[in-house]
N, C-alpha and C positions, 0 to 999 in steps of 0.2 A: 062719460068717462074719458073719451078721447077727443072731446070737443065737436062731436058730430051732431049734437042736438042743439036746439035753440037755447039761447041764454035766458035766464030768469029775468023777469021785469026789474028785480031789485039788484041786478048785477052792477048797475051803474053806481048805486049807493055803496055797495061793498068796495068797489074800486075807489070811490071818493074817500072812504074812510081809511083805506090802506095807503093811499098816496098823500095823506095830509102831511104837512111839513113836520109836525111833532112825531107822527108815527115813523116817518122815514128817519128822523134823527135818532129815535130810540132803537130802531132796528140797526142802524149803523153803529151806534154805541155798543149794542149787544154783540155785534159781529166783531168789533175790535176787542171787547172783553173776552170773547170766546177764543179768538184765534191769535191775537197779538200779545196778550198778557201771559206771564208765566203760569204754569199750572200749580195746583195746591201743593203737590209734593215738593216742588222747588221752593215755594214760599215757606213751607213749614219744616225745612231741614233743621233750622234752629228755632225751637219753640220758646217764645218769650212771654212774659206777663202782658205786655202791650198787645201781642197778637191774640192772646186769650180774651182780653177785655174787648178788643175790636170784634172778635167773633161773637161774643155774647151780646154786644150792642147791635150787631147786624141781625142776630136771631131775634132780639126783642123788636127791632124795627120791622122785620118781616112779619112777625106775629101781629104787631099793631096794624099793619096794612091789611092783613087778612081779616082781623076782627072788626075793622071799620067799614068793611064792604056791606052792601045791602044784603038782606036775606036771600039765599039761593038754595033750593033743596038739593042741588047736585054738588057733591063734594069736589069734583074735578074742576068746576068753574072757579074755585077759590085759588087754584095754583097756576 
C-alpha cells in the first residue's frame, strides 16, 4: 500500500502501457476537457435544437462504442 513491498513482475508492462504516447495524449485531452472547458450548466444556459441534436448524437456514439466491445461479464468494465 505504501510501496514497502516488492513490485510485481508485471509492473513494467503496466508502466509501458500507461506511458504509451497515445495513452498520454488521451489523458492530457481528458484533463483539458475536465478542467479548461466550461461546465454543462454554462453551456446549456440557452438550450437550442442544435445542442439537443449534438447530445443525442453523442449518446448514440457512446452506446455504439459500448456495444461494439468484446463480451465481458463485469458491467463496470464497459464504462
